[in-house]
N, C-alpha and C positions, 0 to 999 in steps of 0.2 A: 690674598692680592686680589685687587679689583682691576677689571680689564681696562677703565679709564686712565689707570697708572701707566699703562704701557703709552709709548711715543707712537702715534698712528702714522706720523710722517715716515718714520724709519720703517715700521713695518709695511707700509705700502710701496715704499721706495725699493725694496729688497727686490732685485733682479734674478735671483735664483728661483724663486723665493722660497728658501727653506728657513721659515720663520722659526723664531725662539718660542714656541707655543707649545704647551704640554696638553696631553688630552683632558686634564682637569680645567684648564683655562677653556678649552675647547666647549665644555659643557656650560660654562658662564656665557660665553659667546652665543651658544644656541638659545639660552634662556632669555637674553638681552634682544636677540633677533625676533624672537615670538612676541615679545610685547609691542614691537612696532609693526605688526602686520596687520593691513587695513581691515581685513576679513578673515575669519577662522578658516584655515586651512589653503589660504590663498599663497602663501610663501613668500609676499612681496617684501615682507620684512628682512630678507635676505640681501635684497639688491640695492643697498643704499650706495649712491655713488661716492659718498665720503669715506666709508669704510665697508668694504664688501664682506659681511659676515661669513656668507657662505664658502667664499673662496678660504678665508683664513680658518674656517672650522676643518675644510679638508686637508690643508696643509699641517694643522694641528695634530691631526690623526697620524699623518705620516711621518712628522718630525720627529727626531730623538733629542732634539734639543729643548731647553727648557725656557720659558719667557725670563728674561732680565730686566731689571729696571733700565730705563735710560739714564738716569742720574745716581750714581753710588750714594750721594749724600741722601737720596731719598730712602735707599734700602738699608745702609748700614751708617745712618748718621752719627750713632753713638760712638763709631770708632774713629770719628774724624775730629772731634771736638778737642780743643787745647787744654790740657790739664787733667785730661780723663784718668781715672784711677784705674791702675792694673792689679790692684791687690787680689781679685778674685779670678784671674785669667786662667788660672791652674785647676780651678775647682771641679770643671767637668771631664774628670778621668774616667776611662773605662774600667771595670772591675777585672781584676786578673783571670785570665782564661785558665780552664780546668780541664778541658779535653785531654791534655799531655798525661794527667794521672790516670785515665781510663783507656784511651785509644792507644793502638801500637801504630806510631807513625811508619809509614814504608814510602819509599821513592817508586816513582814511575817514569818509564820513559818511552812511553807510547800511548797511543788514544785511551786504551782500557787495560787492566791486568786481569789476568785469571788467576784465582786461589783455588788450588786444587789439593788441600791438606788431606791425607790418608789417616783413618783412625788406626789406632794401635791393633796389634795382631790378636785374633781370636784365640781363646784358651784352646790349649791341645787337648786331645781326647784320648783315652784309654785305648790301647792295641792290643788285642789279643794276639796269642802265638798263631803265627800263619796267616793272620788276616792283614790286609792291605791298610796302609795308612790314609786316613780321609783328608781330602782338600778342605782346606779352610777359606771362609769368605773374606775377600779384602773389600773394605768399603771405605768410600771417601766422599769428598764434596767438591762440587763444580760451580764455583763462584764467580761472576763477572763483575767487575767494578769499573764503570766507565767515568774518565775524569770530566769535570765540568769548569767551563771558564767564568770566573767572576770578576767583577769590577764595576767602576764608576767613574765620572768626571765632575769635577767642581771648577767653576769658572768666575773670574772676577776681573770687573774693570779695571784697567791700569791705573786710573785717577785713584780707585780706591786702594789698590796696591802701594800706590807711591804715598799716599796721604795718611795711612792708617797710623794712627798714634799709639797703637798699643802692640804692634808685632803679631797680632793673631793672623792676620791673612797671610803675611809671610812665613809662617809656622804651618800653615794648615795643610801643606802636603804630608806633613808626619802624620796627622791626625786620620788621614786616609788610610794608612797603614794600620792604625790602633782601631779603626772602624772594621777593616777586614778581620783582624783578630777577633773582635767582638761578635762578628757574624758567624765566624767559624763556631765559636762557643755556643752560640744559641743554635745554630743548625745542628750542632753535636748533639745536644740533648734530646731533641726531637728525633733526630734518625735514631738515636739509642733506644728511646721508648717505641719507635718503631711506627706509630700511626701517622697518617697524613695530617699536616697542620696548616692552616691557611691564615694564621694571625699575622703573617710578616707582609711586607709588599710583595715579596717573592715567595710563593707558597714553598713548603717543604713536602716533597712526596714521602708516602709509607715505605717501609722497608719492602724489597722484594726477595728478603730472604726466605727458603722452604728447606725442608728435610724431612726425614721420617725418625721415629724413635725405634727402641730396641722391640717393638711388637711389629714393626713394618708400618706403622700408622702415619700417614702423610702429615707434616707439621706446616702450617702455612705463615706462620707469624713467629717472630724472635721470641715470644714469651707466651707459653701454652701450659695448662695444667697437665697435659700429656707429653711434655718435652722428652721426659726420660722413658717413660712407659705409661701404661694405662693408669691415669689418677696419680702419676708421679711426675709433677713439672716444677718449671722454674718460675712460677707465680701461684699466688693463691686463688681459690676458685672465685673469691669476692676480694678485689683490692682493699686493703686495711690501711689505717693511720699509722705511722712509725709509733712502735711500743718496745718493750723488753720481750715480751711473749712472741711479737711478730717478727723479731731479729732472730729468736732462737729457733722458730719454724723455718725462716730462711736459712739460717746457718745449718740446719739438719736435712733440708731439701736439696742442698748443693753437695752434702755429704753422701748423698742416695745418687749423685749424677752418674750416668752410664752413656756410652755411646751407642750407636746402632747396633753393634754387634753384642751389646749388653755386657760390656767390659766397664768396669768403674773408672770413671776419670778422677785424676788428682786435682782438686781444685784448692789452691793455697788461698782462701778467703782472706784477703787483706784490705779491701777498700769498700768504703760505706759513701756512696753517692746520694745527694739528697738536696731538696730545696732551702731556701732561707727560712720556710716555716719552722723546721725542726733543728735549725742551727745551734740555739743555745741548749735545747735539750739533749742532742747529740754530744755536745762538748761535756755536760755533766755525765751522760751515759758512761762516755768512754774515758773518762778522767776521774773518777770517783774510786776511792781505794775500797771503799766497801759499797755492798750492793745497793743500788739506787732505787729501792723498792721497800716496801714494808711487808713484815712477816704476816703469816696468817691470823695470829693474836691481835694484830693491829687492824684487821680487816681487809688484808691485801696478801698478794702473794699465792702461791697453791700449795695444797696441804701434799706432804709426802715428798716435796723436792728439798734438797739442801740449799735453803737459801732463806732470807731474812735480815733482819737487822743486823748489822755487824758482820755477816757473813762476806767472804771475800767476793768482790766482782770481777768475775771470771772475763768480762768483757773489756776491763781495763787497758787501754792500749792495744788492743786488739785489732782494730781495724784503722785505716787511715780516713779521717773525714774528709769529703770532698764536696764543697758547697758550690753548685752551679747556680748562679744568680738567676738564669733563663729559666730554671726547671719550674713547671707548674706546681702551686702552693700543694705542698704535702707529698711530692713525689719521693721516692727513696729506693734504692737498689743496691744490693750486696752481691759482691763477687770478688775476682781477681784481676787486679790492675793490668793493663796491657795485653790482655789475651781476650779473644773473641771478637773485637772490634775494632777497626781499622780506619786510621786517618791517612788517605793515599794521595801524596802531593806529586803533581807531574811538573809544575812550574814555581818556582818561589816567588814571592811578592815583589811587584816592581813597582815604583811609583815614578812615572814621567811627566815631565812638563812639554806641552806642544812648543816646538820649535819657535822661537821669537822670530817675527817678521814675515811669517806664513800664517795660512788658513785664518782663523778667527783673529788672531793677533794683529794680521796684516788688516783685515777688513774693518773690524771694529774696536780694535785697540782692546783685547780681552786676552788676559792670563789664563790658561786651561792647565789642570793638572788631573792625570789619569791613574788609577790603581788598577793592577790586573794580577791575577793568580788563578792558577788551574788545580784543581783537587776534587776530591770526593770522600765522603764518609760512609761507610756501610758495614753491617753484620757480616763476618764471616763465620762465626760458630758462636751462638748465644747461650751454650749449654754453659758456660763459666760464669753466667750472671743470674740472679734471681731478682725480678722486679716486684716490690712488695706492693707499690703504689705509683699509678701513672699519674697521678693527680685527680681523679675522679672520686676518691672514697671521701666520706663526709669526715670533716676534721673538728675535732672538739679540744679543749684545754683541760 
């Protein structure tokens, strides 16, 4: 959008003036102002009587509202044409969310929730005749999950709302809810991996989970090669592309899972979380009646193992495949669904229209819709999951 498309009379006549200008538009204004300076560094390009760029720039940084077109026909003229086709209106749907298959949804009734699960009791010890019983250690976790408020506003001129020939503007409020679900799923996969991610307008912070293993070693990330004990962890030393052997290694690692008291954890491995990169490969892997690999005689497989052409595929139907469209390419993880990771919901989703005749609707004839929800997603105990690839391993076909 170019700054010249804005109605300068409206911008200058605003008495508040909380102008509808974003930080992005402010940078455009700044670059234009510099072009009109008479001398380098003199700053007189900001002082135009017709349009005071400096004042607009300052308001742009403070204002939370976006620059709107003065005329809806300029912004969305395609929606106002008589006889416009509506055949493609429903094409742009969001992909179904997947966090429900992995995270355990919990409710919250306060600013934050404290999760303090205790690990199982330690093994009993032999007691000799006449000797006292020994006290056993009791260990647990102390996790705090603080709820975060999320939301956004979309605004439309009344003329656009009234004259829209497609009905898309009137139905826009429902898409705010769909976008919230989509964001929850994108947020979920990055919080699951645990590393900070800045690829979205709102950066996703790294996981703050921390704990100890059976040797008493501090663990500072959800996935570590030392999660259970020294060199016994819930990730490989180097992340690897999804493969039959990699899944076997993950499955066996989860079978060796222990808590900080060195007591084995029963993990019912039932969920395979993955990106779109391996979607078709995993469907074949989990649905083939016979082993989806070649035997040693054909240049594949492993010598000494009970597998090969026409051997039973022990992984057939063993896991539920969950493909997350937002996962980095090649990412995959194996574990037990609805254990270890939580989706904590404080307030349910609400879509609100600004009251007609008030605020912006009264001042500039604008309809505004707002979405709002409070929730957070975080690790409570990552011992129930094995991360085979966080999306950084080299990929081949």
